[in-house]
N, C-alpha and C positions, 0 to 999 in steps of 0.2 A: 524675500529671501534677497540676499545680498548679494553683489556683483563678485566678492570673495567665495563663495562658496558651486557659483556657478550653478548652472541650469541643472534641473532633476533627471534622472534617465527614466524616460519614461516607459520603456520596457520591465527597469525594473519594479516601477511602480506598479504594474498591471501584474505582474507577479505578484509581488507581498500583497495585492490584493483577492487575487484567489488564494493564496495559504491562509490569508484571513479568512476566506468566504469558507475554508473545509473543516471538519467538525473531525476531531480522534476518533470517536465512534457512531455519531449516525451515519456518515458517509453525505456522500451528494451526489446525484444523478451530473453526468453531462449539461441536461438539457436546465437542471436547477441552478446551476452554474451557471448558465448562460442568462440564465432569465436575470439574476441576481447581480450580474457585471457589464452584465452589457455589452461582452467580451464577443466579434464575431464565431465563429465555434469551431475556425480552423486553428484562430489563434490561441482560442483557451485551452483547442487539445496542446496545441506547442508549447503553452504555456505549464498545462499535468505533466507534459511527457518530461521536459528538463526539470523542473520540482523532484518526480520519480527519479530522473537519473542522482539527481544531487544529494537522494534522500530523505527527502522534505517533504514528501505525497505519496502515495502506493492508491495500485483498484485493485480491488478484492476481486479476486475470480470466483465467489460466490454470490454476488451481490452485482457486481458491477461498480458499484460505488467509489467516488473516489474519499480518500480520507490522509487531515495529516499525520505526516509521520509520527509515531509512538517514539521513534528514540531520540527526540528533543522532549517528551514528557517523561516526569516519574511514572514508575509502574502501578499502579493504583493498587491500595491498602482493602487487603479482603477480599477480592479476587479469584476466584479457581482457574480462571486463564487471565494470564499476562496476555495481553493487545501483542506486545514488543513480540513477542514468541509468535505466535500466528503469520503477525505481518513477516519476520525472519522467514520462516517454514512461506510462504506464500508461493517465492517466486520456483520451489522447487515439488511442489504437488501440482497434479494433473487433475484436471476437470475429470466426470463422469463422459467415459466411450463407448461409441459399437461397438459390435463386435467385430472383430479383422481387424484390433489398433493392437500394439505392445501393451504388453503386460505389465502393470508396473508394481514394482513391491510391497509388501505389506508386513508391516510388524506383527509377530507372532511370538507364543511363548513356544521354548525349547524347549527337548525334554532334557530332565536332570544329568549333568555331568556330558553338556554337551556342546563344548564351545565355553567362552567365560562370565557369556550375562545369561540372564534367561531369557532376554529381545534379542530374536537377530531379522534381519528382513529374508520375506520368503518371498521367489520368484513365482 
């Protein structure tokens, strides 16, 4: 590297390395990312959370795997479910819980003439 470009930013290099290890659909566990990157787990977790805050990565509430954000990829062709929709809705979903927890709204059909659309949130 030439002197006029300066030294590389190590933290940025590590973030890029983690981003490259993430797959958009298959996802990666923290354990697998740790093994592939050889980064300490606390450092790796900080990088993942930073990428998540920046909209470059996300963690699925369904399987706990980390994935590269679909916001940076084109929508898949011929897919019934766009992963970007799943990703965008994930922060608003609540994992199944046991008794004694607050109720979560559900989408359900409304009777005809009861509201502007056939779907509404039910509490």
